C-alpha positions as CSV (number, residue, x, y, z in Angstrom):
1,M,129.8,106.0,104.6
2,N,127.0,103.4,104.3
3,P,126.5,102.9,100.3
4,L,122.7,102.8,100.7
5,L,122.9,106.3,102.2
6,E,125.1,107.5,99.5
7,L,122.5,106.7,96.8
8,G,120.5,109.4,98.2
9,K,123.3,112.0,97.4
10,L,123.0,111.0,94.0
11,G,119.4,111.5,93.9
12,Q,117.9,107.7,94.0
13,S,115.6,106.8,96.6
14,V,116.0,103.2,98.0
15,W,112.8,101.5,98.9
16,L,112.5,97.9,100.2
17,D,110.9,95.1,98.1
18,F,109.6,93.1,101.0
19,M,106.8,92.8,103.5
20,R,106.1,90.7,106.5
21,R,104.2,91.5,109.6
22,S,107.1,91.4,112.0
23,L,109.1,94.0,109.8
24,V,106.9,96.5,111.7
25,T,106.2,95.1,115.0
26,S,109.9,94.3,115.8
27,G,111.1,97.8,114.7
28,E,113.2,96.6,111.9
29,L,111.4,98.7,109.5
30,K,112.1,101.9,111.6
31,R,116.0,100.8,112.0
32,L,116.2,100.3,108.2
33,I,114.7,104.0,107.6
34,D,117.2,105.3,110.3
35,N,120.2,103.5,109.5
36,D,119.9,103.0,105.9
37,G,117.8,105.7,104.5
38,I,115.0,103.5,103.2
39,K,112.3,105.9,101.9
40,G,109.4,103.4,100.8
41,L,108.2,99.8,100.5
42,T,106.7,97.7,97.7
43,S,104.7,94.5,98.0
44,N,103.1,92.2,95.6
45,P,101.2,88.8,95.8
46,T,104.4,86.8,95.8
47,I,105.9,88.7,98.6
48,F,102.7,88.3,100.8
49,Q,102.5,84.6,99.8
50,K,105.8,84.1,101.1
51,A,105.1,86.0,104.3
52,V,102.2,84.0,104.9
53,E,103.6,80.6,104.3
54,G,106.9,81.1,105.8
55,S,106.2,83.0,109.2
56,E,103.6,82.6,112.2
57,D,103.3,86.7,111.8
58,Y,99.6,86.3,111.2
59,D,98.4,83.8,113.6
60,D,96.6,86.2,115.7
61,L,94.5,87.6,112.6
62,F,93.9,84.1,111.4
63,R,92.5,83.0,115.1
64,E,90.5,86.4,115.1
65,W,88.8,85.7,111.8
66,A,88.5,82.0,112.2
67,P,85.2,82.3,113.9
68,R,83.8,84.8,111.5
69,G,82.9,82.6,108.3
70,A,84.6,85.2,106.0
71,S,86.3,84.1,102.9
72,A,90.1,83.5,102.5
73,G,90.1,86.6,100.1
74,E,88.5,88.6,102.9
75,V,90.9,87.4,105.5
76,F,93.8,88.3,103.1
77,E,92.6,91.9,102.3
78,A,92.4,92.5,106.1
79,L,95.9,91.3,106.5
80,A,97.4,93.4,103.7
81,I,95.6,96.4,104.5
82,R,96.6,96.2,108.2
83,D,100.3,95.4,107.1
84,I,100.6,98.4,104.4
85,G,98.7,100.7,106.6
86,D,100.8,100.1,109.6
87,A,104.0,100.4,107.2
88,A,102.7,103.6,105.8
89,R,102.5,105.0,109.4
90,V,106.0,104.2,110.0
91,F,107.0,106.0,106.7
92,R,104.9,109.0,107.6
93,P,107.9,111.3,108.8
94,V,109.6,110.4,105.6
95,W,106.6,111.6,103.4
96,E,106.6,114.7,105.4
97,Q,110.2,115.3,105.2
98,T,110.4,114.7,101.7
99,K,107.4,116.9,100.9
100,H,105.4,113.9,99.8
101,G,108.2,112.7,97.2
102,D,108.9,109.5,99.1
103,G,107.7,107.8,102.1
104,Y,105.2,105.5,100.1
105,C,104.2,101.8,100.6
106,S,102.4,100.0,97.6
107,I,99.8,97.6,97.6
108,E,98.6,95.6,94.4
109,V,95.1,95.3,93.1
110,S,94.4,91.6,92.4
111,P,96.4,90.4,89.6
112,T,93.3,88.6,88.0
113,L,92.2,92.3,87.0
114,A,95.5,92.6,85.0
115,H,93.5,92.8,81.6
116,D,90.3,94.5,83.0
117,T,90.4,98.3,83.0
118,K,87.2,99.0,84.8
119,G,87.7,96.3,87.3
120,S,91.2,97.8,88.0
121,I,89.7,101.3,88.5
122,V,87.2,100.0,90.8
123,E,89.5,97.9,93.0
124,A,92.1,100.6,93.1
125,Q,89.6,103.2,94.2
126,R,88.3,100.5,96.9
127,L,91.6,100.0,98.3
128,W,92.6,103.6,98.3
129,K,89.5,104.5,100.4
130,K,89.9,101.5,102.5
131,L,93.5,102.2,103.5
132,G,92.7,105.9,104.4
133,V,96.3,106.9,104.5
134,Q,97.7,109.3,101.9
135,N,101.3,107.9,101.6
136,V,100.2,104.8,100.0
137,M,100.3,103.7,96.2
138,I,98.1,101.5,94.4
139,K,99.7,99.2,92.1
140,I,98.3,98.5,88.8
141,P,99.9,96.4,85.9
142,G,101.2,98.3,82.9
143,T,99.1,96.2,80.3
144,V,97.3,97.6,77.4
145,E,94.1,97.6,79.6
146,G,96.1,99.0,82.7
147,V,96.7,102.3,80.8
148,P,93.4,103.9,80.9
149,A,93.0,102.5,84.5
150,V,96.3,104.7,85.4
151,E,94.9,107.7,83.8
152,Q,91.5,107.6,85.3
153,C,93.0,106.8,88.9
154,V,95.5,109.6,88.8
155,A,92.7,112.0,87.7
156,D,90.9,110.8,90.6
157,G,93.6,112.0,93.0
158,L,95.2,108.5,93.6
159,N,98.9,107.8,93.9
160,I,99.8,105.0,91.5
161,N,102.7,102.5,91.0
162,I,102.7,101.0,87.6
163,T,104.2,97.5,87.8
164,L,105.3,94.8,85.3
165,L,107.0,97.4,82.8
166,F,109.4,95.9,80.6
167,S,109.4,97.6,77.1
168,Q,110.0,101.1,76.5
169,D,106.8,101.7,74.9
170,A,104.6,100.5,77.6
171,Y,106.6,102.8,79.9
172,V,105.9,105.7,77.4
173,A,102.1,104.7,77.5
174,V,102.0,104.7,81.1
175,A,104.2,108.1,81.5
176,E,101.6,109.7,79.1
177,A,98.8,108.5,81.0
178,Y,100.0,110.0,84.2
179,I,100.4,113.5,82.4
180,R,96.9,113.3,81.0
181,G,95.5,112.2,84.3
182,L,97.2,115.3,85.8
183,E,96.0,117.5,82.9
184,K,92.4,116.4,83.8
185,R,92.8,117.3,87.4
186,A,94.5,120.8,86.6
187,A,91.7,121.5,84.1
188,R,89.1,121.0,86.8
189,G,91.1,123.3,89.0
190,E,92.1,120.5,91.4
191,D,95.5,120.3,93.2
192,V,98.1,118.2,91.2
193,S,101.1,119.0,93.5
194,R,100.2,115.9,96.0
195,S,99.8,113.2,93.1
196,T,102.5,111.0,93.3
197,S,103.4,108.1,90.8
198,V,106.3,105.9,89.8
199,A,106.7,103.5,86.8
200,S,108.2,100.1,88.2
201,F,110.3,99.3,85.2
202,F,111.5,95.7,85.7
203,V,115.3,94.6,84.9
204,S,116.8,91.3,86.0
205,R,113.9,89.2,84.4
206,I,115.0,90.7,80.9
207,D,118.5,89.4,81.2
208,T,117.0,85.9,82.5
209,L,115.0,85.6,79.5
210,V,117.2,86.5,77.0
211,E,119.8,84.0,78.2
212,K,117.2,81.3,77.8
213,T,116.5,82.6,74.3
214,I,120.2,82.5,73.5
215,A,120.5,79.0,74.8
216,S,117.6,77.6,73.0
217,R,119.2,79.0,69.7
218,E,123.0,78.2,70.2
219,K,122.9,74.8,68.4
220,T,121.5,76.4,65.2
221,A,122.9,79.8,65.2
222,T,125.5,81.1,62.6
223,P,129.0,81.9,63.8
224,Q,128.1,85.5,63.3
225,Q,125.0,85.1,65.7
226,R,127.1,83.4,68.3
227,A,129.6,86.2,68.4
228,L,126.5,88.8,68.8
229,F,125.1,86.6,71.7
230,D,128.7,86.7,73.4
231,E,128.3,90.7,72.9
232,V,124.9,91.3,74.5
233,Q,124.5,88.5,77.1
234,G,124.0,90.0,80.5
235,K,123.7,93.5,79.2
236,V,120.3,93.8,77.6
237,A,118.5,94.5,80.8
238,I,120.7,97.7,81.8
239,A,120.8,99.0,78.3
240,N,117.1,98.8,78.2
241,A,116.7,100.6,81.5
242,K,119.3,103.5,80.2
243,Q,117.3,103.8,77.2
244,A,113.9,104.1,79.2
245,Y,115.5,106.7,81.5
246,Q,116.4,108.9,78.5
247,K,112.7,109.0,77.6
248,Y,111.6,109.7,81.0
249,K,113.8,113.0,80.7
250,K,112.3,113.7,77.4
251,L,108.7,113.1,78.7
252,F,109.0,115.1,81.7
253,S,110.6,118.4,80.1
254,G,109.2,120.9,77.6
255,P,106.3,123.2,77.6
256,R,103.5,120.4,78.1
257,W,105.0,119.1,81.2
258,E,106.1,122.7,82.4
259,A,102.7,123.8,82.5
260,L,102.0,121.2,85.1
261,A,105.1,121.8,87.0
262,A,104.0,125.3,87.4
263,K,101.1,124.0,89.4
264,G,103.5,122.0,91.5
265,A,103.0,118.7,89.7
266,K,105.9,116.0,90.5
267,T,107.4,113.9,87.7
268,Q,106.5,110.2,87.6
269,R,109.8,108.8,88.7
270,V,111.2,105.5,87.1
271,L,111.5,102.7,89.8
272,W,113.8,99.9,89.0
273,A,112.2,96.5,90.1
274,S,113.3,93.2,89.9
275,T,116.9,94.3,90.9
276,G,118.0,91.0,92.7
277,T,120.5,89.2,90.6
278,K,119.4,86.1,89.2
279,N,122.5,84.7,87.6
280,P,125.3,83.8,90.0
281,K,127.8,84.6,87.4
282,Y,126.9,88.1,87.5
283,S,127.6,90.6,90.6
284,D,124.8,90.4,93.4
285,V,124.7,94.0,93.2
286,L,125.0,94.6,89.2
287,Y,121.5,96.0,88.9
288,I,122.2,98.6,91.7
289,E,125.4,99.7,90.8
290,E,124.6,100.1,87.1
291,L,121.3,102.0,87.2
292,I,122.0,105.0,89.7
293,G,120.8,108.4,88.7
294,R,118.8,111.3,89.9
295,D,115.0,111.2,90.1
296,T,115.0,107.4,90.3
297,V,113.8,104.5,92.9
298,N,115.3,101.3,93.3
299,T,113.3,98.9,95.2
300,I,115.8,96.3,96.7
301,P,115.0,92.8,98.1
302,P,116.3,92.4,101.6
303,A,119.3,89.9,100.5
304,T,120.5,92.3,97.7
305,L,120.1,95.4,100.3
306,D,122.4,93.6,102.6
307,A,124.8,93.1,99.7
308,F,125.1,96.6,98.5
309,R,125.4,97.8,102.1
310,D,128.4,95.5,102.4
311,H,130.2,96.1,99.2
312,G,128.1,98.2,96.9
313,K,130.2,101.1,94.6
314,V,128.3,104.1,94.1
315,R,128.9,106.3,91.3
316,P,126.4,107.9,88.7
317,T,126.2,105.3,86.3
318,L,122.8,105.7,84.7
319,E,123.7,108.0,82.2
320,Q,127.1,106.6,81.4
321,G,127.9,104.3,78.5
322,L,124.6,105.5,76.4
323,D,126.3,104.7,73.3
324,E,127.0,101.2,74.3
325,A,123.6,100.9,75.5
326,D,122.3,101.8,71.9
327,A,124.8,99.3,70.4
328,V,123.8,96.3,72.6
329,M,119.9,97.0,71.7
330,R,121.1,96.9,67.8
331,K,123.2,93.9,68.3
332,L,120.3,92.0,70.1
333,E,118.2,92.6,66.9
334,Q,120.8,91.7,64.6
335,A,121.3,88.4,66.4
336,G,117.6,87.6,65.5
337,I,116.1,88.1,69.0
338,S,113.1,90.4,68.8
339,M,113.0,92.9,72.1
340,K,109.4,93.2,71.6
341,A,108.9,89.3,71.5
342,V,111.1,89.3,74.8
343,T,108.9,92.0,76.6
344,D,105.6,90.9,75.6
345,Q,106.5,87.2,76.9
346,L,107.7,89.0,80.4
347,V,104.4,90.6,80.5
348,E,102.5,87.6,80.0
349,D,104.5,85.4,82.3
350,G,104.6,88.3,85.2
351,V,100.9,88.4,85.1
352,K,100.7,84.6,85.0
353,S,103.2,84.2,87.9
354,F,101.5,87.1,90.0
355,S,98.0,85.3,89.5
356,E,99.5,82.1,90.7
357,S,101.0,83.4,93.9
358,F,97.9,85.1,94.5
359,E,95.7,81.8,94.1
360,Q,98.4,80.0,96.2
361,L,98.3,83.0,98.8
362,I,94.4,82.7,99.2
363,S,94.7,78.8,99.6
364,A,97.4,79.3,102.4
365,V,95.1,82.0,104.0
366,G,92.3,79.8,103.9
367,T,94.3,76.6,105.3
368,R,95.5,78.6,108.2
369,V,92.0,80.2,109.4
370,K,90.5,76.9,109.3
371,S,93.3,75.6,111.5
372,G,93.1,78.7,113.5
373,G,96.5,80.0,112.9
374,G,99.6,77.8,113.0
375,R,101.6,76.0,110.3
376,K,101.4,72.3,109.7
């Protein structure tokens, strides 16, 4: 049996962390849905940057827009709206079959708005209207400023994917924002049964930064600290994710949530993002195999998807080893590494990275439009 299909039997949905025009036009996306059970798709500025710079998929659009005098930003938006809209239409049967639980494609508000609440709300609403399809999600970063934007957009009936979540506190904040948004809709007598949201909790980047932190402190560390470093290295990301999932279970239970569930509301599932393995010392399917559990999503890049299809092992791991996960997080702090400092840095780095990718993307689009398509 295909391991990717087996994940579905344990209650986890597999989404594809990739977008390129030819994915749709070649029929590859439909094949992934039919053969591997892929149930959704995520994109971000880095993914689109690589798609534009690494392919000729968009030359027709660049030639079309070249004479119009449009800005590179306008051309990119047309490109992204076309791609995400077309992909969403391919996923429409999945959306219908899962009763609106899956079948979503995500598009991100400009990363330049990561610390702009009002700007994020306006941009999310504009993209939602422009796409005009129900099975899309608008991605908003899980920054402090993003939390009220999530609440407002959910209250307005938008499907929201909260991205760049690293800390458990940030996760709790956006989950509560989702619940408050639904409560506002319910209080107005509006339908909450079609509202869908995921909280994208980033994984592998945590281990990467912890490893760098350990390496920078190795020489000055005490023997006790070095021993603790050895015990936590390569384990923090999964431990953090397992603890976050336990918070998910608490948040979406009890009288407050049950009142919304009675009106048809769906929980805001945790979506594991950044699940490609960065360190070659670790298994190339580590962040898939160790985070398998009900009511979750794993958005997987193509190379990791291929690896898991080939040799992934499927078992319900997300709620196994919880005591060990707690111990890992305690030992990290005992070793003198602040998890808050790690996650704060990762949010800052993530916003910066996506902003830089966005700038490079717009520059690449502008260059290609001026040349009438084609790569130099």
